[in-house]
Biopython code that builds the backbone (N, CA, C, O; Angstrom):
import numpy as np
from Bio.PDB.StructureBuilder import StructureBuilder

atoms = [
    (1, "MET", "N", (0.859, -1.194, -0.035)),
    (1, "MET", "CA", (-0.185, -0.075, 0.039)),
    (1, "MET", "C", (0.917, 1.296, -0.127)),
    (1, "MET", "O", (2.026, 1.302, 0.408)),
    (2, "GLU", "N", (0.393, 2.407, -0.951)),
    (2, "GLU", "CA", (1.207, 3.537, -0.932)),
    (2, "GLU", "C", (1.175, 4.355, 0.239)),
    (2, "GLU", "O", (0.331, 3.931, 1.029)),
    (3, "ARG", "N", (1.765, 5.347, 0.638)),
    (3, "ARG", "CA", (1.787, 6.215, 1.523)),
    (3, "ARG", "C", (1.035, 7.434, 1.012)),
    (3, "ARG", "O", (1.293, 7.868, -0.111)),
    (4, "GLY", "N", (0.053, 8.045, 1.837)),
    (4, "GLY", "CA", (-0.547, 9.480, 1.385)),
    (4, "GLY", "C", (0.361, 10.444, 0.936)),
    (4, "GLY", "O", (1.571, 10.218, 0.955)),
    (5, "GLY", "N", (-0.178, 11.651, 0.476)),
    (5, "GLY", "CA", (0.423, 13.009, 0.288)),
    (5, "GLY", "C", (-0.074, 13.921, -0.010)),
    (5, "GLY", "O", (-1.219, 13.709, -0.409)),
    (6, "TYR", "N", (0.327, 15.268, -0.028)),
    (6, "TYR", "CA", (-0.268, 16.334, -0.295)),
    (6, "TYR", "C", (0.061, 16.955, -1.394)),
    (6, "TYR", "O", (1.212, 16.888, -1.825)),
    (7, "VAL", "N", (-0.860, 17.623, -1.982)),
    (7, "VAL", "CA", (-0.809, 18.569, -3.116)),
    (7, "VAL", "C", (-0.773, 20.020, -2.321)),
    (7, "VAL", "O", (-1.505, 20.063, -1.332)),
    (8, "TYR", "N", (-0.047, 21.162, -2.613)),
    (8, "TYR", "CA", (-0.143, 22.317, -1.989)),
    (8, "TYR", "C", (0.135, 23.478, -3.028)),
    (8, "TYR", "O", (0.690, 23.164, -4.081)),
    (9, "ILE", "N", (-0.150, 24.560, -2.843)),
    (9, "ILE", "CA", (-0.089, 25.744, -3.295)),
    (9, "ILE", "C", (0.724, 26.640, -2.333)),
    (9, "ILE", "O", (0.267, 26.776, -1.198)),
    (10, "LEU", "N", (1.937, 27.298, -2.671)),
    (10, "LEU", "CA", (2.292, 28.614, -2.144)),
    (10, "LEU", "C", (2.310, 29.598, -2.839)),
    (10, "LEU", "O", (2.313, 29.570, -4.070)),
    (11, "ALA", "N", (2.325, 30.796, -2.007)),
    (11, "ALA", "CA", (2.269, 32.162, -2.782)),
    (11, "ALA", "C", (3.483, 33.156, -2.141)),
    (11, "ALA", "O", (4.094, 32.804, -1.132)),
    (12, "SER", "N", (3.746, 34.328, -2.775)),
    (12, "SER", "CA", (4.748, 35.277, -2.324)),
    (12, "SER", "C", (3.870, 36.282, -1.435)),
    (12, "SER", "O", (4.262, 36.830, -0.405)),
    (13, "LYS", "N", (2.530, 36.427, -2.065)),
    (13, "LYS", "CA", (1.765, 37.368, -1.366)),
    (13, "LYS", "C", (0.188, 36.941, -2.036)),
    (13, "LYS", "O", (-0.068, 36.095, -2.892)),
    (14, "ARG", "N", (-0.722, 37.862, -1.302)),
    (14, "ARG", "CA", (-2.140, 37.593, -2.229)),
    (14, "ARG", "C", (-1.932, 37.870, -3.669)),
    (14, "ARG", "O", (-1.158, 38.747, -4.052)),
    (15, "ASN", "N", (-2.609, 37.136, -4.450)),
    (15, "ASN", "CA", (-2.492, 37.305, -5.957)),
    (15, "ASN", "C", (-1.074, 37.346, -6.398)),
    (15, "ASN", "O", (-0.856, 37.930, -7.460)),
    (16, "GLY", "N", (-0.117, 36.844, -5.782)),
    (16, "GLY", "CA", (1.209, 36.829, -6.027)),
    (16, "GLY", "C", (1.845, 35.728, -6.818)),
    (16, "GLY", "O", (1.057, 35.052, -7.479)),
    (17, "THR", "N", (3.080, 35.424, -6.879)),
    (17, "THR", "CA", (3.776, 34.049, -7.416)),
    (17, "THR", "C", (3.271, 33.084, -6.872)),
    (17, "THR", "O", (3.182, 33.133, -5.645)),
    (18, "LEU", "N", (2.800, 31.960, -7.541)),
    (18, "LEU", "CA", (2.283, 30.993, -6.830)),
    (18, "LEU", "C", (3.210, 29.684, -7.355)),
    (18, "LEU", "O", (3.621, 29.569, -8.509)),
    (19, "TYR", "N", (3.374, 29.025, -6.607)),
    (19, "TYR", "CA", (4.368, 27.517, -6.808)),
    (19, "TYR", "C", (3.287, 26.400, -6.312)),
    (19, "TYR", "O", (2.733, 26.432, -5.214)),
    (20, "ILE", "N", (3.094, 25.455, -7.265)),
    (20, "ILE", "CA", (2.123, 24.231, -7.107)),
    (20, "ILE", "C", (3.595, 22.987, -6.794)),
    (20, "ILE", "O", (4.621, 22.876, -7.466)),
    (21, "GLY", "N", (3.169, 22.182, -5.515)),
    (21, "GLY", "CA", (4.192, 21.250, -5.444)),
    (21, "GLY", "C", (3.311, 19.906, -4.850)),
    (21, "GLY", "O", (2.104, 20.013, -4.630)),
    (22, "VAL", "N", (4.040, 18.655, -4.621)),
    (22, "VAL", "CA", (3.445, 17.549, -3.842)),
    (22, "VAL", "C", (4.598, 16.856, -3.204)),
    (22, "VAL", "O", (5.644, 16.549, -3.775)),
    (23, "THR", "N", (4.213, 16.587, -1.627)),
    (23, "THR", "CA", (4.874, 15.878, -0.919)),
    (23, "THR", "C", (4.164, 14.727, -0.186)),
    (23, "THR", "O", (2.969, 14.499, -0.377)),
    (24, "ASN", "N", (4.916, 14.011, 0.652)),
    (24, "ASN", "CA", (4.458, 12.927, 1.581)),
    (24, "ASN", "C", (4.323, 13.664, 3.144)),
    (24, "ASN", "O", (3.617, 13.184, 4.030)),
    (25, "ASN", "N", (5.048, 14.782, 3.286)),
    (25, "ASN", "CA", (5.311, 15.112, 4.459)),
    (25, "ASN", "C", (4.981, 16.696, 4.534)),
    (25, "ASN", "O", (6.012, 17.353, 4.385)),
    (26, "LEU", "N", (3.927, 17.414, 4.708)),
    (26, "LEU", "CA", (3.690, 18.677, 4.313)),
    (26, "LEU", "C", (4.453, 19.717, 5.292)),
    (26, "LEU", "O", (5.082, 20.700, 4.899)),
    (27, "GLY", "N", (4.273, 19.305, 6.690)),
    (27, "GLY", "CA", (5.171, 20.153, 7.453)),
    (27, "GLY", "C", (6.708, 20.260, 7.118)),
    (27, "GLY", "O", (7.370, 21.297, 7.159)),
    (28, "ARG", "N", (7.112, 19.123, 6.812)),
    (28, "ARG", "CA", (8.780, 19.147, 6.722)),
    (28, "ARG", "C", (8.721, 19.906, 5.194)),
    (28, "ARG", "O", (9.565, 20.799, 5.124)),
    (29, "ARG", "N", (8.067, 19.774, 4.200)),
    (29, "ARG", "CA", (8.428, 20.241, 3.019)),
    (29, "ARG", "C", (8.118, 21.800, 3.239)),
    (29, "ARG", "O", (8.887, 22.503, 2.584)),
    (30, "ILE", "N", (7.361, 22.375, 3.852)),
    (30, "ILE", "CA", (7.045, 23.787, 3.990)),
    (30, "ILE", "C", (8.346, 24.386, 4.571)),
    (30, "ILE", "O", (8.914, 25.364, 4.085)),
    (31, "GLY", "N", (8.747, 23.725, 5.621)),
    (31, "GLY", "CA", (10.060, 24.136, 6.396)),
    (31, "GLY", "C", (11.197, 24.297, 5.548)),
    (31, "GLY", "O", (11.890, 25.307, 5.665)),
    (32, "GLU", "N", (11.498, 23.312, 4.607)),
    (32, "GLU", "CA", (12.243, 23.195, 3.571)),
    (32, "GLU", "C", (12.343, 24.641, 2.712)),
    (32, "GLU", "O", (13.305, 25.377, 2.495)),
    (33, "HIS", "N", (10.811, 24.731, 2.288)),
    (33, "HIS", "CA", (10.785, 26.155, 1.358)),
    (33, "HIS", "C", (11.260, 27.383, 2.244)),
    (33, "HIS", "O", (12.004, 28.281, 1.850)),
    (34, "ARG", "N", (10.775, 27.282, 3.344)),
    (34, "ARG", "CA", (10.737, 28.523, 4.307)),
    (34, "ARG", "C", (12.501, 28.885, 4.528)),
    (34, "ARG", "O", (13.089, 29.949, 4.335)),
    (35, "SER", "N", (12.943, 27.781, 4.922)),
    (35, "SER", "CA", (14.678, 27.872, 5.392)),
    (35, "SER", "C", (15.372, 28.176, 3.938)),
    (35, "SER", "O", (16.400, 28.854, 3.954)),
    (36, "GLY", "N", (14.883, 27.727, 2.727)),
    (36, "GLY", "CA", (15.641, 28.178, 1.483)),
    (36, "GLY", "C", (16.803, 26.932, 1.608)),
    (36, "GLY", "O", (17.966, 27.149, 1.268)),
    (37, "ALA", "N", (16.343, 25.532, 2.160)),
    (37, "ALA", "CA", (17.371, 24.556, 1.988)),
    (37, "ALA", "C", (17.360, 24.128, 0.876)),
    (37, "ALA", "O", (18.332, 23.392, 0.706)),
    (38, "VAL", "N", (16.556, 24.244, -0.247)),
    (38, "VAL", "CA", (16.581, 23.457, -1.654)),
    (38, "VAL", "C", (16.615, 24.953, -2.690)),
    (38, "VAL", "O", (15.735, 25.814, -2.703)),
    (39, "PRO", "N", (17.606, 24.949, -3.331)),
    (39, "PRO", "CA", (17.710, 26.053, -4.176)),
    (39, "PRO", "C", (16.350, 25.582, -5.289)),
    (39, "PRO", "O", (15.786, 24.527, -5.578)),
    (40, "GLY", "N", (16.230, 27.040, -5.690)),
    (40, "GLY", "CA", (14.907, 26.712, -6.987)),
    (40, "GLY", "C", (14.192, 27.881, -7.032)),
    (40, "GLY", "O", (14.549, 29.030, -6.772)),
    (41, "PHE", "N", (13.012, 27.389, -7.440)),
    (41, "PHE", "CA", (11.996, 28.611, -7.612)),
    (41, "PHE", "C", (11.639, 29.432, -6.456)),
    (41, "PHE", "O", (11.945, 30.615, -6.306)),
    (42, "THR", "N", (10.967, 28.703, -5.654)),
    (42, "THR", "CA", (10.672, 29.166, -4.196)),
    (42, "THR", "C", (11.739, 30.120, -3.515)),
    (42, "THR", "O", (11.414, 31.175, -2.971)),
    (43, "ARG", "N", (12.763, 29.755, -3.577)),
    (43, "ARG", "CA", (13.860, 30.301, -2.857)),
    (43, "ARG", "C", (14.210, 31.821, -3.635)),
    (43, "ARG", "O", (14.505, 32.854, -3.035)),
    (44, "THR", "N", (14.103, 31.672, -4.995)),
    (44, "THR", "CA", (14.517, 32.516, -5.848)),
    (44, "THR", "C", (13.438, 33.709, -5.789)),
    (44, "THR", "O", (13.773, 34.892, -5.848)),
    (45, "TYR", "N", (12.214, 33.306, -5.675)),
    (45, "TYR", "CA", (11.050, 34.352, -5.816)),
    (45, "TYR", "C", (10.290, 34.669, -4.717)),
    (45, "TYR", "O", (9.302, 35.400, -4.797)),
    (46, "GLY", "N", (10.774, 34.051, -3.447)),
    (46, "GLY", "CA", (10.215, 34.307, -2.176)),
    (46, "GLY", "C", (8.966, 33.790, -1.985)),
    (46, "GLY", "O", (8.182, 34.518, -1.377)),
    (47, "VAL", "N", (8.508, 32.526, -2.413)),
    (47, "VAL", "CA", (7.239, 31.972, -2.525)),
    (47, "VAL", "C", (7.158, 30.960, -1.290)),
    (47, "VAL", "O", (7.420, 29.765, -1.433)),
    (48, "HIS", "N", (6.763, 31.541, -0.015)),
    (48, "HIS", "CA", (6.601, 30.740, 0.958)),
    (48, "HIS", "C", (5.549, 30.652, 1.891)),
    (48, "HIS", "O", (5.617, 30.051, 2.964)),
    (49, "ARG", "N", (4.417, 31.365, 1.384)),
    (49, "ARG", "CA", (2.981, 31.164, 2.124)),
    (49, "ARG", "C", (2.390, 30.193, 1.618)),
    (49, "ARG", "O", (2.206, 30.230, 0.402)),
    (50, "LEU", "N", (1.956, 29.138, 2.318)),
    (50, "LEU", "CA", (0.982, 28.056, 2.264)),
    (50, "LEU", "C", (-0.377, 28.611, 2.199)),
    (50, "LEU", "O", (-0.689, 29.222, 3.222)),
    (51, "VAL", "N", (-1.146, 28.574, 1.408)),
    (51, "VAL", "CA", (-2.475, 29.244, 0.873)),
    (51, "VAL", "C", (-3.637, 28.404, 0.549)),
    (51, "VAL", "O", (-4.811, 28.745, 0.406)),
    (52, "TRP", "N", (-2.931, 26.892, 0.433)),
    (52, "TRP", "CA", (-3.941, 25.991, -0.241)),
    (52, "TRP", "C", (-3.349, 24.617, -0.003)),
    (52, "TRP", "O", (-2.155, 24.509, -0.281)),
    (53, "TYR", "N", (-4.038, 23.447, 0.509)),
    (53, "TYR", "CA", (-3.380, 22.251, 0.507)),
    (53, "TYR", "C", (-4.473, 21.229, 0.273)),
    (53, "TYR", "O", (-5.600, 21.601, 0.602)),
    (54, "GLU", "N", (-4.363, 20.095, -0.199)),
    (54, "GLU", "CA", (-5.091, 18.786, -0.006)),
    (54, "GLU", "C", (-4.569, 17.773, 0.140)),
    (54, "GLU", "O", (-3.419, 17.649, -0.281)),
    (55, "ARG", "N", (-5.298, 16.572, 0.857)),
    (55, "ARG", "CA", (-4.702, 15.487, 1.176)),
    (55, "ARG", "C", (-5.242, 14.333, 0.432)),
    (55, "ARG", "O", (-6.432, 14.242, 0.130)),
    (56, "HIS", "N", (-4.266, 13.380, 0.117)),
    (56, "HIS", "CA", (-4.594, 12.307, -0.825)),
    (56, "HIS", "C", (-4.243, 11.200, 0.214)),
    (56, "HIS", "O", (-3.314, 11.391, 0.999)),
    (57, "GLU", "N", (-4.937, 10.094, 0.235)),
    (57, "GLU", "CA", (-4.606, 8.605, 0.404)),
    (57, "GLU", "C", (-3.492, 7.901, -0.152)),
    (57, "GLU", "O", (-2.806, 7.140, 0.531)),
    (58, "ASP", "N", (-3.270, 8.139, -1.447)),
    (58, "ASP", "CA", (-2.381, 7.272, -2.511)),
    (58, "ASP", "C", (-1.499, 8.817, -2.830)),
    (58, "ASP", "O", (-2.035, 9.860, -3.205)),
    (59, "ILE", "N", (-0.187, 8.633, -2.591)),
    (59, "ILE", "CA", (0.673, 9.587, -3.340)),
    (59, "ILE", "C", (0.567, 9.720, -4.889)),
    (59, "ILE", "O", (0.713, 10.704, -5.614)),
    (60, "ARG", "N", (0.312, 8.617, -5.126)),
    (60, "ARG", "CA", (0.107, 8.682, -6.735)),
    (60, "ARG", "C", (-0.974, 9.493, -7.225)),
    (60, "ARG", "O", (-0.818, 10.093, -8.289)),
    (61, "ASP", "N", (-1.975, 9.581, -6.629)),
    (61, "ASP", "CA", (-3.281, 10.574, -6.960)),
    (61, "ASP", "C", (-2.641, 11.833, -6.621)),
    (61, "ASP", "O", (-2.691, 12.716, -7.478)),
    (62, "ALA", "N", (-2.050, 12.073, -5.531)),
    (62, "ALA", "CA", (-1.527, 13.161, -5.147)),
    (62, "ALA", "C", (-0.880, 13.930, -6.528)),
    (62, "ALA", "O", (-1.289, 14.912, -7.147)),
    (63, "ILE", "N", (0.336, 13.032, -6.746)),
    (63, "ILE", "CA", (1.272, 13.648, -8.095)),
    (63, "ILE", "C", (0.128, 13.816, -9.413)),
    (63, "ILE", "O", (0.219, 14.798, -10.149)),
    (64, "ALA", "N", (-0.743, 12.968, -9.591)),
    (64, "ALA", "CA", (-1.527, 13.459, -10.665)),
    (64, "ALA", "C", (-2.214, 14.674, -10.551)),
    (64, "ALA", "O", (-2.156, 15.508, -11.453)),
    (65, "ARG", "N", (-2.830, 14.843, -9.574)),
    (65, "ARG", "CA", (-3.523, 16.135, -9.128)),
    (65, "ARG", "C", (-2.513, 17.247, -9.324)),
    (65, "ARG", "O", (-2.849, 18.297, -9.872)),
    (66, "GLU", "N", (-1.359, 17.048, -8.915)),
    (66, "GLU", "CA", (-0.448, 18.005, -9.026)),
    (66, "GLU", "C", (-0.180, 18.325, -10.460)),
    (66, "GLU", "O", (-0.335, 19.491, -10.825)),
    (67, "LYS", "N", (0.165, 17.509, -11.222)),
    (67, "LYS", "CA", (0.420, 17.458, -12.987)),
    (67, "LYS", "C", (-1.142, 18.261, -13.372)),
    (67, "LYS", "O", (-1.096, 19.343, -13.959)),
    (68, "ALA", "N", (-2.009, 17.868, -13.132)),
    (68, "ALA", "CA", (-2.988, 18.645, -13.818)),
    (68, "ALA", "C", (-3.215, 19.789, -13.314)),
    (68, "ALA", "O", (-3.600, 20.590, -14.167)),
    (69, "MET", "N", (-3.114, 20.335, -11.958)),
    (69, "MET", "CA", (-3.169, 21.696, -11.570)),
    (69, "MET", "C", (-2.213, 22.438, -12.235)),
    (69, "MET", "O", (-2.546, 23.572, -12.579)),
    (70, "LYS", "N", (-0.910, 21.986, -12.538)),
    (70, "LYS", "CA", (0.290, 22.962, -12.916)),
    (70, "LYS", "C", (-0.137, 23.347, -14.555)),
    (70, "LYS", "O", (0.419, 24.260, -15.166)),
    (71, "LYS", "N", (-1.230, 22.477, -15.149)),
    (71, "LYS", "CA", (-1.759, 22.936, -16.620)),
    (71, "LYS", "C", (-2.828, 24.127, -16.544)),
    (71, "LYS", "O", (-3.077, 24.875, -17.490)),
    (72, "TRP", "N", (-3.418, 24.193, -15.289)),
    (72, "TRP", "CA", (-4.486, 24.916, -15.264)),
    (72, "TRP", "C", (-4.249, 26.532, -15.221)),
    (72, "TRP", "O", (-3.361, 27.073, -14.563)),
    (73, "LEU", "N", (-5.427, 27.361, -16.233)),
    (73, "LEU", "CA", (-5.116, 28.607, -16.182)),
    (73, "LEU", "C", (-4.811, 29.452, -14.268)),
    (73, "LEU", "O", (-5.317, 28.960, -13.259)),
    (74, "ARG", "N", (-4.130, 30.410, -14.257)),
    (74, "ARG", "CA", (-4.100, 31.199, -13.137)),
    (74, "ARG", "C", (-5.293, 31.350, -12.730)),
    (74, "ARG", "O", (-5.420, 31.014, -11.553)),
    (75, "ALA", "N", (-6.303, 31.750, -13.263)),
    (75, "ALA", "CA", (-7.459, 32.333, -12.947)),
    (75, "ALA", "C", (-8.381, 30.763, -12.067)),
    (75, "ALA", "O", (-9.088, 30.826, -11.061)),
    (76, "TRP", "N", (-8.131, 29.860, -12.653)),
    (76, "TRP", "CA", (-8.879, 28.589, -11.956)),
    (76, "TRP", "C", (-7.950, 28.382, -10.270)),
    (76, "TRP", "O", (-8.516, 28.202, -9.192)),
    (77, "LYS", "N", (-6.548, 28.470, -10.474)),
    (77, "LYS", "CA", (-5.840, 28.179, -9.397)),
    (77, "LYS", "C", (-6.172, 29.413, -8.340)),
    (77, "LYS", "O", (-6.036, 29.129, -7.150)),
    (78, "LEU", "N", (-6.471, 30.362, -8.576)),
    (78, "LEU", "CA", (-7.202, 31.587, -7.610)),
    (78, "LEU", "C", (-8.354, 31.450, -7.172)),
    (78, "LEU", "O", (-8.746, 31.885, -6.089)),
    (79, "ARG", "N", (-9.149, 30.696, -8.154)),
    (79, "ARG", "CA", (-10.314, 30.248, -7.624)),
    (79, "ARG", "C", (-10.420, 29.196, -6.506)),
    (79, "ARG", "O", (-11.080, 29.274, -5.470)),
    (80, "GLU", "N", (-9.639, 28.206, -6.930)),
    (80, "GLU", "CA", (-9.297, 26.948, -5.540)),
    (80, "GLU", "C", (-8.642, 27.399, -4.329)),
    (80, "GLU", "O", (-8.745, 26.735, -3.298)),
    (81, "ILE", "N", (-7.894, 28.610, -4.378)),
    (81, "ILE", "CA", (-7.126, 29.124, -3.224)),
    (81, "ILE", "C", (-8.505, 30.246, -2.634)),
    (81, "ILE", "O", (-8.849, 29.951, -1.489)),
    (82, "GLU", "N", (-9.076, 31.107, -3.081)),
    (82, "GLU", "CA", (-10.244, 31.813, -2.823)),
    (82, "GLU", "C", (-11.579, 31.031, -1.855)),
    (82, "GLU", "O", (-12.202, 31.475, -0.891)),
    (83, "ALA", "N", (-11.700, 29.562, -2.657)),
    (83, "ALA", "CA", (-12.544, 28.996, -2.251)),
    (83, "ALA", "C", (-12.553, 28.576, -0.645)),
    (83, "ALA", "O", (-13.391, 28.854, 0.212)),
    (84, "LEU", "N", (-11.208, 27.736, -0.530)),
    (84, "LEU", "CA", (-10.599, 26.877, 0.645)),
    (84, "LEU", "C", (-10.140, 28.343, 1.659)),
    (84, "LEU", "O", (-10.386, 28.323, 2.865)),
    (85, "ASN", "N", (-9.502, 29.495, 1.042)),
    (85, "ASN", "CA", (-8.860, 30.528, 1.980)),
    (85, "ASN", "C", (-8.913, 32.029, 1.597)),
    (85, "ASN", "O", (-7.955, 32.699, 1.212)),
    (86, "PRO", "N", (-10.186, 32.446, 1.766)),
    (86, "PRO", "CA", (-10.589, 33.707, 1.262)),
    (86, "PRO", "C", (-9.777, 34.982, 1.540)),
    (86, "PRO", "O", (-9.845, 36.004, 0.857)),
    (87, "GLU", "N", (-8.948, 34.790, 2.698)),
    (87, "GLU", "CA", (-7.947, 35.755, 3.376)),
    (87, "GLU", "C", (-6.730, 35.349, 3.012)),
    (87, "GLU", "O", (-5.759, 36.004, 3.392)),
    (88, "TRP", "N", (-6.598, 34.457, 2.392)),
    (88, "TRP", "CA", (-4.944, 33.919, 2.029)),
    (88, "TRP", "C", (-4.074, 34.002, 3.084)),
    (88, "TRP", "O", (-2.904, 34.384, 3.064)),
    (89, "ARG", "N", (-4.901, 33.518, 4.244)),
    (89, "ARG", "CA", (-3.669, 33.176, 5.570)),
    (89, "ARG", "C", (-3.271, 32.304, 5.154)),
    (89, "ARG", "O", (-3.803, 31.482, 4.408)),
    (90, "ASP", "N", (-1.732, 32.368, 5.795)),
    (90, "ASP", "CA", (-0.685, 31.429, 5.987)),
    (90, "ASP", "C", (-1.101, 30.032, 6.732)),
    (90, "ASP", "O", (-0.915, 29.944, 7.946)),
    (91, "LEU", "N", (-1.691, 28.893, 5.966)),
    (91, "LEU", "CA", (-2.038, 28.073, 6.453)),
    (91, "LEU", "C", (-0.855, 26.941, 7.161)),
    (91, "LEU", "O", (-1.142, 25.903, 7.757)),
    (92, "ALA", "N", (0.209, 27.358, 6.958)),
    (92, "ALA", "CA", (1.067, 26.729, 7.774)),
    (92, "ALA", "C", (1.215, 26.732, 9.136)),
    (92, "ALA", "O", (1.740, 25.826, 9.784)),
    (93, "ASP", "N", (0.669, 27.937, 9.654)),
    (93, "ASP", "CA", (0.277, 28.217, 10.936)),
    (93, "ASP", "C", (-0.562, 27.263, 11.545)),
    (93, "ASP", "O", (-0.251, 26.942, 12.692)),
    (94, "ASP", "N", (-1.668, 26.676, 10.982)),
    (94, "ASP", "CA", (-2.460, 25.483, 11.339)),
    (94, "ASP", "C", (-1.794, 24.322, 11.378)),
    (94, "ASP", "O", (-2.216, 23.425, 12.107)),
    (95, "LEU", "N", (-0.606, 24.137, 10.574)),
    (95, "LEU", "CA", (-0.101, 22.470, 10.783)),
    (95, "LEU", "C", (0.803, 22.522, 11.936)),
    (95, "LEU", "O", (1.394, 21.516, 12.328)),
    (96, "ASN", "N", (0.925, 23.703, 12.502)),
    (96, "ASN", "CA", (1.865, 23.510, 13.863)),
    (96, "ASN", "C", (0.940, 23.783, 15.189)),
    (96, "ASN", "O", (1.400, 24.045, 16.300)),
    (97, "ALA", "N", (-0.086, 23.702, 14.948)),
    (97, "ALA", "CA", (-1.221, 23.933, 16.015)),
    (97, "ALA", "C", (-1.347, 22.683, 16.514)),
    (97, "ALA", "O", (-2.167, 22.452, 17.402)),
]
sb = StructureBuilder()
sb.init_structure("model")
sb.init_model(0)
sb.init_chain("A")
sb.init_seg("    ")
for serial, (resi, resn, name, xyz) in enumerate(atoms, 1):
    if name == "N":
        sb.init_residue(resn, " ", resi, " ")
    sb.init_atom(name, np.array(xyz, "f"), 0.0, 1.0, " ", f" {name:<3s}", serial, name[0])
structure = sb.get_structure()
């Protein structure tokens, strides 16, 4: 049986630069983004605010969802964020509670 996973969206600010990723450990991965531990897009563009995430029982489903969402229009991504998190709060705070 495969482990579960998360699809997540990070933003630089409200309506700012977006990043979509997938992981099996959301708390750890967000920490990596914030610390700049891994060079790349999020470190370069300061994309550190967790504004949306979705849990999947199977990591393969999370990977498929991430790939599909990366092809979406920006407006679709913004609607998805607004539906879950209209204030664009940093949801990482909820992970640590």
